[in-house]
N, C-alpha and C positions, 0 to 999 in steps of 0.2 A: 640744495643739491637737486636741481630740477633739470630735466632734459630739455633740449632746444624745442620750442613749440609744443611743450607738453609730452614729448617723446619719453618712452620708458627709460629708466636708468638702471634696471636690473635685467640681465640677460642670462638665462640658463645656458651652460656650455657643456656639451657632451662629446666624448671621443669614442669612436667605434673601430672595431677591427675591419669592418666593411662599410665605410662611410657612404659610398655610392649607393649601396642597398638601403642604408639607413635614411637616405633622403627620399627614397621612393614611397615608403609607408606614409609619412606625414603628408606628402604632396598628393598622392593618389587616393589615400583612404581617409585622411583626417582633416582635409580642407586647408592645409598650409599652402603658401605660395613660395616658390624658390626665388629668392631675391638675389643671391650671389653664390657662385661656386668657383673657387680658385683651386686649380689642380697643380700638383707637382709634376716634375719631369717624368716620374715613374707612374703617373696616373692616379696617385693617391689624392685625397681631398685635403688640401692644406687648411682651408677655411670655407665654410658655407654658412649662409644665413637663410632661415626660413621664417616667414611671417604668418601670423594669424591674428586678425583684428589689428590692434595697435601694438601687439607684442611680437617679439622675435626670439628665436632660439638659434644659437650658434653651434656648429658641430664641425668635426674634422676626423681625420684618420689617426688611430693610435700609432705610436712609434715614430712620429714625425721629428723628434728631436726638440730641443729647447727646454726651458725650465718648466713650462706648463705641462708639456707631454711627459716629462720625467716625474713631476709631482702627481700626475694622474695615472701613472703606469700601473699601480696596484689598486686603484680606486674601484669600488664596487659600483653597482647600478645606482643611478640617480633618479629622482622624481621630478616631474615637471607638471605644473597645474596650468590649464588653459581655460579661460572663460569663453563659453559658447552660448548663443541665444537659445537654440533648440537642441537640448541634450538627446532627446529620443531620435531625432533625425540624424544627428551626428553619430550616435551609437549605431543606428541602422546602416549607415555608410561604412563604418568601421567593420561591422560584421560581414557586410557584403564583400569586403575586400580581404576577409580572412584574418583580421587582426585578433590576437588573443585577448579575450575579455576577462578581466579579473573580478569585476563587479558590474552587474547590469545597471541601467539607470535606476537610481534609488533616491527617494526624498529624504533629506537629512533633517535632523531636529532643529538646526539653525536656519532652515528655510531654503537651502540650496537643493538642486537636483543634480546628482553627479553620477558618473560612471568611471571605471578605471580599466586601462589596457596596459599590456606589456609589449615592448618591441622585441625584435629578434635577438637583441643583445642584453636583455634583462632590465632595461630602464622602464620605470613605471610612469605612465602618462595618465593624469586625471583630467577630466573635462567636466565642467559644471557651470551653474548659473551664478554662483557666488563670485562677486567681483571685489577683491580686497581694495580698500581705500575709496570705493565709490560711495557717493552720498546715499544715505538710506532712503 
């Protein structure tokens, strides 16, 4: 079960009350690139993809209808982990843009350096040097 050309095969998917605003924090403050945004007739975000390195996160607006939206209607916050090369510089950028920091850059017992942040709708974003599945 491999992605084409080594592409990731797992994509975190988040739904937001205000998906337009939710796109702004990762792209302005956390180093993500907006790859695609598809809007509904009412201006809601039907589907968006943001990339960081070789990974992507998909997001959209809550209440859009369909099985996924119904299943996620009562879901709580989610967590997303993103590998970054320079945790301290990444953290400084997030702080500069007013992102809520839950844990400052911290060296972990397993060798990673991580920090955690929360977005405006309660999702927890972790950034660190540990790369699951990478050769040691």
